[in-house]
All heavy atoms as TSV, in Angstrom:
chain	resi	resn	atom	element	x	y	z
A	1	MET	N	N	177.923	114.719	168.441
A	1	MET	CA	C	177.062	115.545	167.615
A	1	MET	C	C	177.765	116.874	167.302
A	1	MET	O	O	178.339	117.552	168.171
A	1	MET	CB	C	175.762	115.866	168.491
A	1	MET	CG	C	174.767	116.660	167.692
A	1	MET	SD	S	173.160	116.485	168.465
A	1	MET	CE	C	172.865	118.098	168.998
A	2	SER	N	N	177.689	117.290	166.024
A	2	SER	CA	C	178.368	118.513	165.683
A	2	SER	C	C	177.392	119.719	165.796
A	2	SER	O	O	176.224	119.512	165.684
A	2	SER	CB	C	178.916	118.396	164.255
A	2	SER	OG	O	177.852	118.235	163.327
A	3	MET	N	N	178.010	120.875	165.963
A	3	MET	CA	C	177.177	122.146	166.071
A	3	MET	C	C	176.914	122.639	164.659
A	3	MET	O	O	177.720	122.504	163.742
A	3	MET	CB	C	177.904	123.157	166.879
A	3	MET	CG	C	178.194	122.787	168.347
A	3	MET	SD	S	176.708	122.587	169.216
A	3	MET	CE	C	176.196	124.310	169.263
A	4	LEU	N	N	175.743	123.177	164.464
A	4	LEU	CA	C	175.364	123.819	163.240
A	4	LEU	C	C	176.132	125.165	163.112
A	4	LEU	O	O	176.126	125.968	164.074
A	4	LEU	CB	C	173.934	124.087	163.222
A	4	LEU	CG	C	173.319	124.829	162.016
A	4	LEU	CD1	C	173.434	124.001	160.739
A	4	LEU	CD2	C	171.916	125.198	162.250
A	5	GLU	N	N	176.832	125.405	161.978
A	5	GLU	CA	C	177.393	126.676	161.734
A	5	GLU	C	C	176.626	127.474	160.771
A	5	GLU	O	O	176.193	126.919	159.774
A	5	GLU	CB	C	178.816	126.450	161.201
A	5	GLU	CG	C	179.790	125.816	162.142
A	5	GLU	CD	C	181.163	125.722	161.631
A	5	GLU	OE1	O	181.941	126.740	161.725
A	5	GLU	OE2	O	181.484	124.631	161.063
A	6	ILE	N	N	176.365	128.689	161.077
A	6	ILE	CA	C	175.555	129.577	160.268
A	6	ILE	C	C	176.444	130.339	159.333
A	6	ILE	O	O	177.454	130.966	159.774
A	6	ILE	CB	C	174.710	130.553	161.109
A	6	ILE	CG1	C	173.775	129.839	162.090
A	6	ILE	CG2	C	173.886	131.486	160.288
A	6	ILE	CD1	C	172.747	128.942	161.388
A	7	GLY	N	N	176.047	130.461	158.120
A	7	GLY	CA	C	176.800	131.319	157.168
A	7	GLY	C	C	175.767	132.274	156.476
A	7	GLY	O	O	174.582	132.177	156.660
A	8	VAL	N	N	176.313	133.113	155.627
A	8	VAL	CA	C	175.477	134.153	154.983
A	8	VAL	C	C	176.005	134.361	153.571
A	8	VAL	O	O	177.226	134.343	153.289
A	8	VAL	CB	C	175.450	135.475	155.761
A	8	VAL	CG1	C	176.814	136.119	155.858
A	8	VAL	CG2	C	174.373	136.373	155.375
A	9	VAL	N	N	175.042	134.661	152.684
A	9	VAL	CA	C	175.433	135.156	151.293
A	9	VAL	C	C	175.602	136.655	151.537
A	9	VAL	O	O	174.653	137.426	151.939
A	9	VAL	CB	C	174.325	134.852	150.286
A	9	VAL	CG1	C	174.643	135.413	148.953
A	9	VAL	CG2	C	174.050	133.408	150.195
A	10	THR	N	N	176.794	137.164	151.320
A	10	THR	CA	C	177.145	138.550	151.681
A	10	THR	C	C	176.220	139.568	151.034
A	10	THR	O	O	175.767	140.499	151.786
A	10	THR	CB	C	178.648	138.890	151.305
A	10	THR	OG1	O	178.834	138.679	149.913
A	10	THR	CG2	C	179.532	138.065	152.200
A	11	ASP	N	N	175.831	139.413	149.798
A	11	ASP	CA	C	174.966	140.457	149.223
A	11	ASP	C	C	173.576	140.421	149.685
A	11	ASP	O	O	172.825	141.282	149.357
A	11	ASP	CB	C	175.109	140.410	147.675
A	11	ASP	CG	C	174.524	139.177	147.086
A	11	ASP	OD1	O	173.274	139.116	146.821
A	11	ASP	OD2	O	175.323	138.222	146.868
A	12	GLU	N	N	173.173	139.421	150.402
A	12	GLU	CA	C	171.831	139.378	151.017
A	12	GLU	C	C	171.768	140.308	152.222
A	12	GLU	O	O	170.676	140.663	152.663
A	12	GLU	CB	C	171.390	138.016	151.344
A	12	GLU	CG	C	171.116	137.192	150.056
A	12	GLU	CD	C	170.477	135.843	150.259
A	12	GLU	OE1	O	170.377	135.391	151.437
A	12	GLU	OE2	O	170.134	135.198	149.287
A	13	ILE	N	N	172.913	140.705	152.710
A	13	ILE	CA	C	172.926	141.789	153.771
A	13	ILE	C	C	172.948	143.112	153.120
A	13	ILE	O	O	172.149	143.942	153.330
A	13	ILE	CB	C	174.165	141.596	154.703
A	13	ILE	CG1	C	174.069	140.247	155.436
A	13	ILE	CG2	C	174.210	142.758	155.705
A	13	ILE	CD1	C	175.340	139.860	156.264
A	14	THR	N	N	173.961	143.250	152.272
A	14	THR	CA	C	174.126	144.571	151.478
A	14	THR	C	C	175.186	144.216	150.389
A	14	THR	O	O	176.046	143.416	150.591
A	14	THR	CB	C	174.549	145.782	152.284
A	14	THR	OG1	O	174.808	146.888	151.412
A	14	THR	CG2	C	175.761	145.435	153.140
A	15	ARG	N	N	175.101	144.900	149.250
A	15	ARG	CA	C	176.057	144.682	148.197
A	15	ARG	C	C	177.358	145.447	148.510
A	15	ARG	O	O	178.318	145.231	147.836
A	15	ARG	CB	C	175.512	145.207	146.817
A	15	ARG	CG	C	174.473	144.238	146.379
A	15	ARG	CD	C	173.980	144.521	144.911
A	15	ARG	NE	N	175.179	144.360	144.000
A	15	ARG	CZ	C	175.097	144.717	142.751
A	15	ARG	NH1	N	173.970	145.233	142.270
A	15	ARG	NH2	N	176.124	144.498	141.979
A	16	ASP	N	N	177.474	146.204	149.578
A	16	ASP	CA	C	178.659	146.825	150.051
A	16	ASP	C	C	179.403	145.720	150.887
A	16	ASP	O	O	179.024	145.390	152.069
A	16	ASP	CB	C	178.341	148.050	150.909
A	16	ASP	CG	C	179.584	148.671	151.532
A	16	ASP	OD1	O	180.595	148.004	151.791
A	16	ASP	OD2	O	179.554	149.872	151.711
A	17	LEU	N	N	180.376	145.047	150.293
A	17	LEU	CA	C	181.017	143.970	150.885
A	17	LEU	C	C	181.653	144.250	152.269
A	17	LEU	O	O	181.544	143.478	153.186
A	17	LEU	CB	C	182.102	143.316	150.010
A	17	LEU	CG	C	182.754	142.063	150.452
A	17	LEU	CD1	C	181.770	140.910	150.659
A	17	LEU	CD2	C	183.849	141.639	149.462
A	18	ALA	N	N	182.311	145.413	152.390
A	18	ALA	CA	C	182.842	145.823	153.711
A	18	ALA	C	C	181.785	145.861	154.742
A	18	ALA	O	O	181.967	145.317	155.847
A	18	ALA	CB	C	183.677	147.124	153.594
A	19	ALA	N	N	180.646	146.488	154.433
A	19	ALA	CA	C	179.581	146.568	155.412
A	19	ALA	C	C	179.028	145.241	155.720
A	19	ALA	O	O	178.710	144.883	156.872
A	19	ALA	CB	C	178.531	147.570	154.946
A	20	SER	N	N	178.841	144.394	154.692
A	20	SER	CA	C	178.220	143.098	154.898
A	20	SER	C	C	179.108	142.233	155.772
A	20	SER	O	O	178.629	141.599	156.697
A	20	SER	CB	C	178.113	142.421	153.519
A	20	SER	OG	O	177.595	141.127	153.656
A	21	LEU	N	N	180.434	142.235	155.562
A	21	LEU	CA	C	181.353	141.471	156.435
A	21	LEU	C	C	181.307	142.037	157.879
A	21	LEU	O	O	181.251	141.239	158.821
A	21	LEU	CB	C	182.759	141.520	155.846
A	21	LEU	CG	C	182.998	140.808	154.545
A	21	LEU	CD1	C	184.401	141.080	154.000
A	21	LEU	CD2	C	182.766	139.291	154.711
A	22	SER	N	N	181.259	143.338	157.983
A	22	SER	CA	C	181.167	143.927	159.289
A	22	SER	C	C	179.930	143.575	160.097
A	22	SER	O	O	179.953	143.121	161.278
A	22	SER	CB	C	181.230	145.444	159.253
A	22	SER	OG	O	181.149	146.047	160.497
A	23	TYR	N	N	178.743	143.629	159.408
A	23	TYR	CA	C	177.464	143.195	160.084
A	23	TYR	C	C	177.571	141.692	160.463
A	23	TYR	O	O	177.221	141.369	161.594
A	23	TYR	CB	C	176.314	143.479	159.123
A	23	TYR	CG	C	175.858	144.885	158.980
A	23	TYR	CD1	C	175.791	145.425	157.762
A	23	TYR	CD2	C	175.498	145.629	160.127
A	23	TYR	CE1	C	175.330	146.786	157.587
A	23	TYR	CE2	C	175.003	146.926	159.942
A	23	TYR	CZ	C	174.982	147.519	158.688
A	23	TYR	OH	O	174.550	148.743	158.552
A	24	ALA	N	N	178.007	140.858	159.555
A	24	ALA	CA	C	178.109	139.470	159.814
A	24	ALA	C	C	178.955	139.198	161.057
A	24	ALA	O	O	178.584	138.376	161.935
A	24	ALA	CB	C	178.586	138.673	158.623
A	25	ARG	N	N	180.113	139.773	161.078
A	25	ARG	CA	C	181.014	139.644	162.284
A	25	ARG	C	C	180.328	140.100	163.501
A	25	ARG	O	O	180.420	139.373	164.613
A	25	ARG	CB	C	182.269	140.465	162.054
A	25	ARG	CG	C	183.184	139.882	161.008
A	25	ARG	CD	C	184.415	140.843	160.810
A	25	ARG	NE	N	185.174	140.317	159.662
A	25	ARG	CZ	C	185.450	141.020	158.643
A	25	ARG	NH1	N	185.134	142.307	158.599
A	25	ARG	NH2	N	186.190	140.531	157.658
A	26	ASP	N	N	179.614	141.249	163.483
A	26	ASP	CA	C	178.933	141.693	164.689
A	26	ASP	C	C	177.860	140.645	165.158
A	26	ASP	O	O	177.586	140.547	166.361
A	26	ASP	CB	C	178.187	142.993	164.457
A	26	ASP	CG	C	179.129	144.192	164.216
A	26	ASP	OD1	O	180.316	144.021	164.635
A	26	ASP	OD2	O	178.634	145.270	163.790
A	27	TRP	N	N	177.260	139.860	164.211
A	27	TRP	CA	C	176.337	138.844	164.516
A	27	TRP	C	C	176.908	137.524	164.832
A	27	TRP	O	O	176.200	136.506	165.032
A	27	TRP	CB	C	175.322	138.698	163.410
A	27	TRP	CG	C	174.540	139.923	163.007
A	27	TRP	CD1	C	174.233	140.904	163.815
A	27	TRP	CD2	C	174.096	140.307	161.666
A	27	TRP	NE1	N	173.560	141.939	163.096
A	27	TRP	CE2	C	173.499	141.544	161.814
A	27	TRP	CE3	C	174.197	139.704	160.447
A	27	TRP	CZ2	C	172.884	142.245	160.725
A	27	TRP	CZ3	C	173.582	140.371	159.360
A	27	TRP	CH2	C	172.932	141.565	159.560
A	28	GLY	N	N	178.327	137.457	164.815
A	28	GLY	CA	C	178.979	136.177	165.164
A	28	GLY	C	C	179.082	135.212	163.974
A	28	GLY	O	O	179.268	133.983	164.184
A	29	ILE	N	N	178.884	135.723	162.762
A	29	ILE	CA	C	178.926	134.861	161.566
A	29	ILE	C	C	180.313	134.968	160.924
A	29	ILE	O	O	180.761	136.113	160.607
A	29	ILE	CB	C	177.777	135.269	160.598
A	29	ILE	CG1	C	176.483	135.038	161.251
A	29	ILE	CG2	C	177.901	134.404	159.310
A	29	ILE	CD1	C	175.307	135.552	160.440
A	30	GLY	N	N	180.954	133.877	160.666
A	30	GLY	CA	C	182.268	133.864	160.027
A	30	GLY	C	C	182.353	132.954	158.842
A	30	GLY	O	O	183.443	132.629	158.318
A	31	LEU	N	N	181.159	132.521	158.319
A	31	LEU	CA	C	181.129	131.750	157.077
A	31	LEU	C	C	180.379	132.572	156.028
A	31	LEU	O	O	179.307	133.017	156.264
A	31	LEU	CB	C	180.367	130.452	157.323
A	31	LEU	CG	C	180.864	129.509	158.428
A	31	LEU	CD1	C	179.850	128.326	158.647
A	31	LEU	CD2	C	182.237	129.062	158.133
A	32	PHE	N	N	181.004	132.667	154.856
A	32	PHE	CA	C	180.441	133.558	153.813
A	32	PHE	C	C	180.342	132.820	152.434
A	32	PHE	O	O	181.248	132.118	152.066
A	32	PHE	CB	C	181.303	134.784	153.654
A	32	PHE	CG	C	181.519	135.507	154.894
A	32	PHE	CD1	C	182.712	135.432	155.672
A	32	PHE	CD2	C	180.528	136.225	155.455
A	32	PHE	CE1	C	182.969	136.092	156.863
A	32	PHE	CE2	C	180.687	136.947	156.670
A	32	PHE	CZ	C	181.981	136.881	157.330
A	33	GLU	N	N	179.296	133.200	151.757
A	33	GLU	CA	C	179.201	132.879	150.370
A	33	GLU	C	C	179.199	134.127	149.563
A	33	GLU	O	O	178.603	135.117	149.925
A	33	GLU	CB	C	177.902	132.113	150.070
A	33	GLU	CG	C	177.734	131.723	148.571
A	33	GLU	CD	C	176.476	131.036	148.225
A	33	GLU	OE1	O	175.920	130.258	149.080
A	33	GLU	OE2	O	176.034	131.116	147.038
A	34	LEU	N	N	180.041	134.098	148.538
A	34	LEU	CA	C	180.174	135.350	147.721
A	34	LEU	C	C	179.378	135.159	146.449
A	34	LEU	O	O	179.428	134.156	145.713
A	34	LEU	CB	C	181.668	135.506	147.340
A	34	LEU	CG	C	182.636	135.553	148.533
A	34	LEU	CD1	C	184.024	135.597	148.052
A	34	LEU	CD2	C	182.380	136.766	149.411
A	35	ARG	N	N	178.661	136.240	146.073
A	35	ARG	CA	C	177.896	136.201	144.912
A	35	ARG	C	C	178.024	137.553	144.137
A	35	ARG	O	O	178.522	137.627	143.053
A	35	ARG	CB	C	176.400	135.908	145.140
A	35	ARG	CG	C	175.509	135.851	143.937
A	35	ARG	CD	C	174.090	135.380	144.307
A	35	ARG	NE	N	173.480	136.200	145.351
A	35	ARG	CZ	C	172.457	135.826	146.013
A	35	ARG	NH1	N	171.858	134.662	145.811
A	35	ARG	NH2	N	171.934	136.601	146.894
A	36	GLU	N	N	177.517	138.602	144.743
A	36	GLU	CA	C	177.613	139.965	144.132
A	36	GLU	C	C	178.379	140.896	145.012
A	36	GLU	O	O	178.264	140.897	146.233
A	36	GLU	CB	C	176.193	140.511	143.851
A	36	GLU	CG	C	175.431	139.874	142.853
A	36	GLU	CD	C	174.236	140.590	142.333
A	36	GLU	OE1	O	174.316	141.824	142.317
A	36	GLU	OE2	O	173.232	139.976	142.022
A	37	GLY	N	N	179.233	141.701	144.325
A	37	GLY	CA	C	179.866	142.869	145.033
A	37	GLY	C	C	179.167	144.129	144.699
A	37	GLY	O	O	178.040	144.102	144.208
A	38	SER	N	N	179.834	145.251	144.905
A	38	SER	CA	C	179.263	146.548	144.725
A	38	SER	C	C	178.946	146.816	143.253
A	38	SER	O	O	178.057	147.568	142.945
A	38	SER	CB	C	180.095	147.637	145.311
A	38	SER	OG	O	181.371	147.605	144.759
A	39	GLU	N	N	179.818	146.210	142.372
A	39	GLU	CA	C	179.599	146.484	140.929
A	39	GLU	C	C	179.294	145.341	140.113
A	39	GLU	O	O	178.539	145.542	139.126
A	39	GLU	CB	C	181.017	147.137	140.457
A	39	GLU	CG	C	181.355	148.445	141.082
A	39	GLU	CD	C	182.710	148.975	140.684
A	39	GLU	OE1	O	183.215	148.515	139.592
A	39	GLU	OE2	O	183.207	149.844	141.316
A	40	ARG	N	N	179.808	144.183	140.413
A	40	ARG	CA	C	179.627	142.976	139.540
A	40	ARG	C	C	179.575	141.710	140.375
A	40	ARG	O	O	179.946	141.707	141.559
A	40	ARG	CB	C	180.714	142.903	138.537
A	40	ARG	CG	C	180.759	144.177	137.593
A	40	ARG	CD	C	181.840	144.050	136.500
A	40	ARG	NE	N	181.589	142.865	135.622
A	40	ARG	CZ	C	182.481	142.472	134.777
A	40	ARG	NH1	N	183.639	143.055	134.726
A	40	ARG	NH2	N	182.237	141.506	134.010
A	41	ARG	N	N	179.249	140.614	139.710
A	41	ARG	CA	C	179.176	139.301	140.386
A	41	ARG	C	C	180.603	138.749	140.529
A	41	ARG	O	O	181.478	139.111	139.707
A	41	ARG	CB	C	178.326	138.334	139.502
A	41	ARG	CG	C	176.886	138.488	139.624
A	41	ARG	CD	C	176.174	137.395	138.915
A	41	ARG	NE	N	174.769	137.363	139.151
A	41	ARG	CZ	C	174.206	136.755	140.132
A	41	ARG	NH1	N	174.867	136.006	140.994
A	41	ARG	NH2	N	172.883	136.773	140.302
A	42	PHE	N	N	180.756	137.860	141.470
A	42	PHE	CA	C	182.003	137.079	141.609
A	42	PHE	C	C	182.190	136.308	140.352
A	42	PHE	O	O	181.227	135.790	139.864
A	42	PHE	CB	C	181.910	136.259	142.811
A	42	PHE	CG	C	183.209	135.506	143.137
A	42	PHE	CD1	C	184.187	136.151	143.909
A	42	PHE	CD2	C	183.440	134.245	142.615
A	42	PHE	CE1	C	185.362	135.438	144.203
A	42	PHE	CE2	C	184.664	133.634	142.802
A	42	PHE	CZ	C	185.602	134.226	143.591
A	43	PRO	N	N	183.357	136.218	139.814
A	43	PRO	CA	C	184.722	136.560	140.365
A	43	PRO	C	C	185.193	138.004	139.896
A	43	PRO	O	O	186.332	138.288	140.008
A	43	PRO	CB	C	185.576	135.454	139.740
A	43	PRO	CG	C	184.955	135.227	138.396
A	43	PRO	CD	C	183.479	135.412	138.550
A	44	HIS	N	N	184.338	138.814	139.473
A	44	HIS	CA	C	184.692	140.100	138.884
A	44	HIS	C	C	184.539	141.222	140.001
A	44	HIS	O	O	184.024	142.300	139.668
A	44	HIS	CB	C	183.876	140.473	137.669
A	44	HIS	CG	C	183.968	139.377	136.639
A	44	HIS	ND1	N	185.128	139.215	135.837
A	44	HIS	CD2	C	183.070	138.397	136.275
A	44	HIS	CE1	C	184.873	138.207	135.026
A	44	HIS	NE2	N	183.704	137.697	135.244
A	45	PHE	N	N	185.057	140.911	141.187
A	45	PHE	CA	C	185.016	141.854	142.270
A	45	PHE	C	C	186.099	142.910	142.047
A	45	PHE	O	O	187.079	142.720	141.334
A	45	PHE	CB	C	185.229	141.225	143.599
A	45	PHE	CG	C	184.052	140.529	144.182
A	45	PHE	CD1	C	182.809	140.351	143.479
A	45	PHE	CD2	C	184.058	140.045	145.471
A	45	PHE	CE1	C	181.732	139.709	144.020
A	45	PHE	CE2	C	183.005	139.400	146.029
A	45	PHE	CZ	C	181.877	139.262	145.278
A	46	THR	N	N	185.908	144.087	142.658
A	46	THR	CA	C	186.895	145.120	142.591
A	46	THR	C	C	188.108	144.683	143.376
A	46	THR	O	O	188.142	143.836	144.215
A	46	THR	CB	C	186.356	146.435	143.178
A	46	THR	OG1	O	186.231	146.261	144.613
A	46	THR	CG2	C	185.107	146.909	142.566
A	47	PRO	N	N	189.346	145.330	143.058
A	47	PRO	CA	C	190.567	144.961	143.816
A	47	PRO	C	C	190.304	145.233	145.320
A	47	PRO	O	O	190.820	144.425	146.113
A	47	PRO	CB	C	191.620	145.947	143.265
A	47	PRO	CG	C	191.141	146.195	141.816
A	47	PRO	CD	C	189.611	146.200	141.967
A	48	THR	N	N	189.584	146.203	145.695
A	48	THR	CA	C	189.312	146.436	147.151
A	48	THR	C	C	188.519	145.283	147.761
A	48	THR	O	O	188.876	144.797	148.842
A	48	THR	CB	C	188.551	147.836	147.310
A	48	THR	OG1	O	189.382	148.873	146.800
A	48	THR	CG2	C	188.238	148.031	148.764
A	49	GLU	N	N	187.531	144.783	147.005
A	49	GLU	CA	C	186.736	143.676	147.536
A	49	GLU	C	C	187.564	142.435	147.650
A	49	GLU	O	O	187.454	141.664	148.598
A	49	GLU	CB	C	185.556	143.461	146.627
A	49	GLU	CG	C	184.513	144.623	146.744
A	49	GLU	CD	C	183.489	144.559	145.749
A	49	GLU	OE1	O	183.634	144.151	144.565
A	49	GLU	OE2	O	182.335	145.030	146.025
A	50	VAL	N	N	188.471	142.204	146.676
A	50	VAL	CA	C	189.304	141.054	146.734
A	50	VAL	C	C	190.256	141.156	147.963
A	50	VAL	O	O	190.424	140.166	148.730
A	50	VAL	CB	C	190.217	140.854	145.467
A	50	VAL	CG1	C	191.280	139.790	145.615
A	50	VAL	CG2	C	189.302	140.594	144.235
A	51	SER	N	N	190.668	142.329	148.342
A	51	SER	CA	C	191.575	142.557	149.468
A	51	SER	C	C	190.740	142.273	150.762
A	51	SER	O	O	191.250	141.737	151.721
A	51	SER	CB	C	192.092	143.999	149.580
A	51	SER	OG	O	192.978	144.198	148.466
A	52	LEU	N	N	189.417	142.638	150.803
A	52	LEU	CA	C	188.631	142.386	151.959
A	52	LEU	C	C	188.458	140.945	152.153
A	52	LEU	O	O	188.517	140.358	153.271
A	52	LEU	CB	C	187.264	143.015	151.806
A	52	LEU	CG	C	187.136	144.560	151.838
A	52	LEU	CD1	C	185.857	145.050	151.340
A	52	LEU	CD2	C	187.472	144.967	153.294
A	53	ILE	N	N	188.327	140.150	151.081
A	53	ILE	CA	C	188.130	138.681	151.102
A	53	ILE	C	C	189.436	138.055	151.620
A	53	ILE	O	O	189.441	137.181	152.510
A	53	ILE	CB	C	187.773	138.092	149.751
A	53	ILE	CG1	C	186.397	138.569	149.354
A	53	ILE	CG2	C	187.847	136.556	149.719
A	53	ILE	CD1	C	186.107	138.463	147.823
A	54	ASP	N	N	190.549	138.484	151.109
A	54	ASP	CA	C	191.898	137.992	151.579
A	54	ASP	C	C	192.051	138.205	153.063
A	54	ASP	O	O	192.508	137.371	153.793
A	54	ASP	CB	C	193.066	138.650	150.803
A	54	ASP	CG	C	193.123	138.197	149.369
A	54	ASP	OD1	O	192.509	137.121	149.009
A	54	ASP	OD2	O	193.769	138.872	148.530
A	55	ALA	N	N	191.707	139.412	153.486
A	55	ALA	CA	C	191.831	139.720	154.948
A	55	ALA	C	C	190.936	138.875	155.823
A	55	ALA	O	O	191.337	138.446	156.855
A	55	ALA	CB	C	191.565	141.238	155.154
A	56	ALA	N	N	189.700	138.600	155.299
A	56	ALA	CA	C	188.758	137.796	156.071
A	56	ALA	C	C	189.291	136.353	156.226
A	56	ALA	O	O	189.244	135.781	157.296
A	56	ALA	CB	C	187.389	137.776	155.388
A	57	VAL	N	N	189.811	135.863	155.150
A	57	VAL	CA	C	190.389	134.474	155.221
A	57	VAL	C	C	191.603	134.436	156.066
A	57	VAL	O	O	191.794	133.554	156.881
A	57	VAL	CB	C	190.688	133.977	153.759
A	57	VAL	CG1	C	191.534	132.669	153.845
A	57	VAL	CG2	C	189.421	133.780	152.955
A	58	ALA	N	N	192.428	135.445	156.001
A	58	ALA	CA	C	193.637	135.548	156.874
A	58	ALA	C	C	193.277	135.600	158.356
A	58	ALA	O	O	193.994	135.123	159.223
A	58	ALA	CB	C	194.494	136.748	156.521
A	59	ALA	N	N	192.084	136.164	158.638
A	59	ALA	CA	C	191.593	136.297	160.030
A	59	ALA	C	C	190.884	135.023	160.498
A	59	ALA	O	O	190.412	135.040	161.584
A	59	ALA	CB	C	190.684	137.556	160.110
A	60	GLY	N	N	190.809	134.018	159.694
A	60	GLY	CA	C	190.134	132.783	160.095
A	60	GLY	C	C	188.690	132.634	159.633
A	60	GLY	O	O	188.136	131.603	159.984
A	61	GLU	N	N	188.160	133.599	158.947
A	61	GLU	CA	C	186.883	133.398	158.457
A	61	GLU	C	C	186.905	132.524	157.198
A	61	GLU	O	O	187.984	132.356	156.613
A	61	GLU	CB	C	186.181	134.818	158.148
A	61	GLU	CG	C	186.115	135.572	159.447
A	61	GLU	CD	C	185.835	137.004	159.203
A	61	GLU	OE1	O	186.195	137.552	158.201
A	61	GLU	OE2	O	185.290	137.554	160.168
A	62	ARG	N	N	185.787	131.957	156.788
A	62	ARG	CA	C	185.780	131.032	155.698
A	62	ARG	C	C	184.774	131.436	154.612
A	62	ARG	O	O	183.641	131.844	154.925
A	62	ARG	CB	C	185.397	129.614	156.196
A	62	ARG	CG	C	186.518	129.032	157.102
A	62	ARG	CD	C	186.263	127.673	157.516
A	62	ARG	NE	N	185.031	127.680	158.379
A	62	ARG	CZ	C	184.326	126.608	158.736
A	62	ARG	NH1	N	184.720	125.347	158.276
A	62	ARG	NH2	N	183.309	126.690	159.543
A	63	ILE	N	N	185.219	131.274	153.402
A	63	ILE	CA	C	184.430	131.405	152.260
A	63	ILE	C	C	183.960	129.970	151.928
A	63	ILE	O	O	184.714	129.135	151.552
A	63	ILE	CB	C	185.170	132.000	151.021
A	63	ILE	CG1	C	185.922	133.307	151.422
A	63	ILE	CG2	C	184.244	132.150	149.803
A	63	ILE	CD1	C	184.980	134.407	151.933
A	64	THR	N	N	182.646	129.773	152.109
A	64	THR	CA	C	182.113	128.423	151.978
A	64	THR	C	C	181.676	128.112	150.524
A	64	THR	O	O	181.521	126.894	150.157
A	64	THR	CB	C	180.903	128.141	152.904
A	64	THR	OG1	O	179.923	129.132	152.618
A	64	THR	CG2	C	181.423	128.263	154.327
A	65	ALA	N	N	181.440	129.078	149.726
A	65	ALA	CA	C	180.993	128.926	148.338
A	65	ALA	C	C	181.078	130.269	147.620
A	65	ALA	O	O	181.077	131.313	148.180
A	65	ALA	CB	C	179.471	128.445	148.364
A	66	VAL	N	N	181.175	130.132	146.347
A	66	VAL	CA	C	181.103	131.270	145.439
A	66	VAL	C	C	180.002	130.941	144.386
A	66	VAL	O	O	179.799	129.813	144.008
A	66	VAL	CB	C	182.439	131.505	144.773
A	66	VAL	CG1	C	183.460	132.002	145.783
A	66	VAL	CG2	C	182.930	130.362	143.916
A	67	SER	N	N	179.299	131.954	144.006
A	67	SER	CA	C	178.133	131.804	143.152
A	67	SER	C	C	178.167	132.836	142.087
A	67	SER	O	O	177.736	133.954	142.287
A	67	SER	CB	C	176.886	131.887	143.959
A	67	SER	OG	O	175.742	131.821	143.055
A	68	PRO	N	N	178.793	132.545	140.883
A	68	PRO	CA	C	178.902	133.515	139.836
A	68	PRO	C	C	177.553	133.706	139.138
A	68	PRO	O	O	177.428	134.689	138.380
A	68	PRO	CB	C	179.891	132.861	138.899
A	68	PRO	CG	C	179.765	131.439	139.102
A	68	PRO	CD	C	179.422	131.259	140.586
A	69	GLY	N	N	176.559	132.934	139.352
A	69	GLY	CA	C	175.254	133.076	138.670
A	69	GLY	C	C	175.292	132.526	137.270
A	69	GLY	O	O	176.381	132.538	136.666
A	70	ILE	N	N	174.224	132.054	136.855
A	70	ILE	CA	C	174.174	131.486	135.441
A	70	ILE	C	C	172.867	131.937	134.837
A	70	ILE	O	O	171.936	132.245	135.542
A	70	ILE	CB	C	174.232	129.926	135.420
A	70	ILE	CG1	C	173.244	129.294	136.421
A	70	ILE	CG2	C	175.709	129.577	135.801
A	70	ILE	CD1	C	173.259	127.802	136.266
């Protein structure tokens, strides 16, 4: 039997991606769906937000989905 892994849509915590990732880590969550950043929807994140995503992936966290909205 596999364990259920919990993920979060980052902007449902806050549109501040750095804060959202920090809160999620504090809660033990390492699976993320990206939808909105501080200024625009994915994939139009700021360079800083892209760097945060790269660092999260390098640290072993996973981006499970992206949602550009339609």
